[in-house]
C-alpha positions as CSV (number, residue, x, y, z in Angstrom):
1,M,1.8,-0.9,-24.5
2,A,4.6,-1.0,-21.9
3,S,7.8,-2.8,-22.6
4,T,8.6,-6.0,-20.6
5,G,11.1,-4.0,-18.6
6,S,8.6,-1.3,-17.7
7,A,6.1,-4.0,-16.7
8,I,8.7,-5.6,-14.4
9,V,9.5,-2.2,-12.8
10,K,5.8,-1.5,-12.4
11,R,5.3,-4.8,-10.6
12,A,8.3,-4.2,-8.4
13,L,6.9,-0.8,-7.5
14,D,3.6,-2.4,-6.6
15,L,5.1,-5.0,-4.4
16,G,7.6,-2.6,-2.8
17,L,4.9,-0.1,-1.8
18,V,2.4,-2.7,-0.7
19,L,4.9,-4.5,1.5
20,A,6.0,-1.1,3.0
21,V,2.4,0.0,3.7
22,L,1.0,-3.3,5.0
23,P,2.5,-3.2,8.5
24,L,0.7,0.1,9.0
25,A,-2.5,-0.9,7.1
26,L,-3.1,-4.3,8.8
27,P,-3.9,-3.0,12.3
28,L,-6.3,-0.5,10.7
29,M,-7.8,-3.2,8.6
30,A,-8.4,-5.3,11.7
31,V,-10.2,-2.5,13.4
32,I,-12.3,-1.8,10.4
33,A,-13.2,-5.5,10.0
34,L,-14.3,-5.6,13.7
35,W,-16.4,-2.4,13.2
36,V,-18.1,-3.8,10.1
37,R,-19.0,-7.1,12.0
38,L,-20.3,-5.2,15.0
39,D,-22.2,-2.7,12.9
40,S,-24.4,-5.2,11.0
41,P,-24.7,-9.0,10.7
42,G,-22.5,-10.6,8.1
43,P,-18.9,-11.0,7.0
44,A,-16.4,-8.2,7.2
45,L,-15.3,-8.7,3.5
46,F,-17.3,-8.4,0.3
47,R,-16.1,-10.3,-2.7
48,Q,-17.3,-9.7,-6.3
49,E,-16.3,-11.1,-9.7
50,R,-14.5,-8.6,-11.9
51,V,-12.7,-8.8,-15.2
52,G,-8.9,-8.7,-15.0
53,Q,-5.9,-8.6,-17.3
54,G,-6.5,-10.6,-20.4
55,G,-10.2,-11.0,-19.6
56,R,-9.4,-13.4,-16.7
57,L,-12.1,-13.3,-14.0
58,F,-11.0,-12.8,-10.4
59,R,-12.7,-11.9,-7.1
60,I,-12.0,-8.4,-5.9
61,H,-12.0,-7.8,-2.1
62,K,-13.5,-4.9,-0.2
63,F,-14.8,-4.3,3.2
64,R,-18.6,-4.9,3.2
65,T,-20.5,-1.7,3.2
66,M,-24.0,-3.0,2.6
67,Q,-26.5,-5.2,4.5
68,A,-25.4,-8.8,4.0
69,R,-29.0,-10.0,3.4
70,S,-30.1,-7.1,1.1
71,G,-30.5,-9.5,-1.8
72,P,-29.7,-8.9,-5.4
73,G,-29.8,-5.3,-6.6
74,P,-28.1,-2.8,-9.0
75,E,-24.4,-3.3,-9.5
76,V,-23.8,0.4,-9.2
77,T,-24.6,2.3,-6.0
78,A,-25.9,5.8,-5.6
79,A,-25.5,7.9,-2.5
80,G,-28.4,7.3,-0.1
81,D,-28.9,3.7,-1.1
82,A,-30.9,2.1,1.7
83,R,-28.7,-1.0,1.6
84,I,-25.6,0.9,2.8
85,T,-24.8,0.4,6.5
86,R,-23.8,3.1,9.0
87,A,-20.1,1.9,8.9
88,G,-20.4,1.6,5.1
89,R,-21.3,5.2,4.6
90,Y,-18.1,6.3,6.2
91,L,-16.0,3.6,4.6
92,R,-17.3,4.5,1.1
93,R,-16.8,8.2,1.6
94,T,-13.2,7.8,2.7
95,K,-12.5,4.9,0.3
96,L,-11.2,2.8,3.2
97,D,-13.5,0.0,2.0
98,E,-10.9,-0.4,-0.8
99,L,-8.0,-1.3,1.6
100,P,-8.3,-5.1,1.2
101,Q,-7.4,-4.7,-2.5
102,L,-3.8,-4.4,-1.3
103,I,-4.0,-8.2,-0.9
104,D,-5.3,-8.4,-4.5
105,V,-2.2,-6.4,-5.6
106,L,0.1,-8.9,-3.7
107,K,-1.7,-11.8,-5.4
108,G,-1.1,-10.2,-8.8
109,D,-4.7,-9.8,-9.7
110,M,-4.4,-6.0,-9.5
111,S,-1.9,-3.2,-9.6
112,L,-1.9,0.0,-7.5
113,V,-2.6,2.1,-10.6
114,G,-4.6,1.0,-13.6
115,P,-8.1,1.0,-15.0
116,R,-10.6,0.1,-12.4
117,P,-11.9,-3.5,-12.9
118,E,-15.5,-3.7,-14.1
119,V,-18.0,-6.5,-13.5
120,P,-18.4,-8.8,-16.5
121,R,-21.8,-7.3,-17.6
122,Y,-20.5,-3.8,-17.8
123,M,-17.2,-4.8,-19.4
124,A,-19.1,-6.6,-22.1
125,M,-20.7,-3.3,-23.1
126,Y,-17.3,-1.8,-24.1
127,P,-16.5,-1.9,-27.9
128,Q,-14.4,-5.0,-28.5
129,E,-11.2,-3.1,-29.6
130,A,-11.4,-0.8,-26.5
131,R,-12.1,-3.8,-24.3
132,Q,-9.0,-5.6,-25.5
133,R,-6.8,-2.6,-25.0
134,I,-8.1,-1.9,-21.5
135,L,-7.7,-5.5,-20.5
136,S,-4.1,-5.6,-21.8
137,V,-2.9,-4.2,-18.4
138,R,-3.7,-5.2,-14.8
139,P,-6.6,-3.3,-13.3
140,G,-5.8,-0.9,-10.5
141,I,-7.0,0.4,-7.2
142,T,-6.8,4.0,-8.5
143,D,-6.4,5.9,-11.8
144,R,-7.4,9.2,-13.3
145,A,-11.0,8.1,-13.7
146,A,-11.2,7.1,-10.0
147,I,-10.0,10.6,-9.1
148,E,-12.4,12.3,-11.5
149,F,-15.3,10.2,-10.2
150,R,-14.4,10.2,-6.6
151,D,-18.0,11.3,-5.8
152,E,-19.6,9.0,-8.4
153,E,-22.3,7.9,-5.9
154,G,-23.3,11.5,-5.4
155,L,-23.5,12.0,-9.2
156,L,-25.6,9.0,-9.7
157,A,-27.9,9.9,-6.8
158,G,-29.3,12.8,-8.9
159,S,-30.6,10.4,-11.5
160,D,-33.9,8.6,-11.7
161,D,-32.1,5.5,-13.0
162,P,-28.6,5.3,-11.5
163,E,-27.6,2.3,-13.5
164,A,-28.6,3.9,-16.8
165,A,-26.8,7.1,-15.8
166,Y,-23.7,5.0,-15.1
167,V,-23.8,3.3,-18.5
168,Q,-24.7,6.3,-20.6
169,R,-22.8,9.1,-18.8
170,V,-20.0,7.7,-16.7
171,M,-18.8,4.6,-18.6
172,P,-17.9,6.6,-21.8
173,V,-15.7,9.0,-19.8
174,K,-14.1,6.2,-17.9
175,Q,-13.3,4.4,-21.2
176,A,-11.5,7.5,-22.5
177,Y,-9.4,7.7,-19.3
178,Y,-8.6,4.0,-19.5
179,L,-7.6,4.0,-23.1
180,D,-5.4,7.1,-22.4
181,Y,-3.7,5.3,-19.5
182,V,-3.0,2.2,-21.6
183,A,-1.5,4.3,-24.4
184,R,0.7,6.5,-22.2
185,H,1.3,4.8,-18.8
186,S,4.7,4.8,-17.2
187,V,6.1,4.2,-13.7
188,A,6.6,8.0,-13.3
189,G,3.0,8.5,-14.3
190,D,1.8,5.9,-11.8
191,V,3.7,7.7,-9.0
192,R,2.0,11.0,-10.0
193,I,-1.4,9.3,-9.9
194,L,-0.7,7.8,-6.5
195,F,0.3,11.2,-5.1
196,D,-2.8,12.9,-6.7
197,T,-5.0,10.2,-5.2
198,L,-3.5,10.8,-1.7
199,K,-4.0,14.5,-2.0
200,V,-7.7,14.0,-2.9
201,L,-8.2,11.5,0.0
202,L,-6.6,13.8,2.5
203,K,-8.6,16.9,1.7
């Protein structure tokens, strides 16, 4: 667990970086929002309930990458899913669909770095002790698990049951990464994760 001082510095880092990036990101986000709207009927943004710090529910924001009228379906997505739009394929591959989460960081629902927030149904599958430890910190836009599973959709596409593959093969590895982050995270470590994430995205 981080000290109160470290938590304040981490929050200051989040706010400082987001406020520095937003002037550049907002015009790009406006262009993406217009593209999403023109590419398929429906809103530009997708909102979904996730579990945040302390178990508090919040709505995460992403650019919509699926057909708005696709109806209910699996909460994990494999590459080649017919629900994904043309714009969505590019946005998911480049991770640009995650840009609206900068606003979630400003609101205090998320951090730049931290365990990725799960939907309530999947979070409930974690052992209680692990769940409590993971939820002791703000969820993040990126972390070591996000880097490791940057092509998660491609991995799941090779399974007959993507949801079962996610629960049985991906979630245990993510849990280990999340618990390691909670035990050892630091501001310097967060900066390293941010740089490693940028390196992966720019490849």
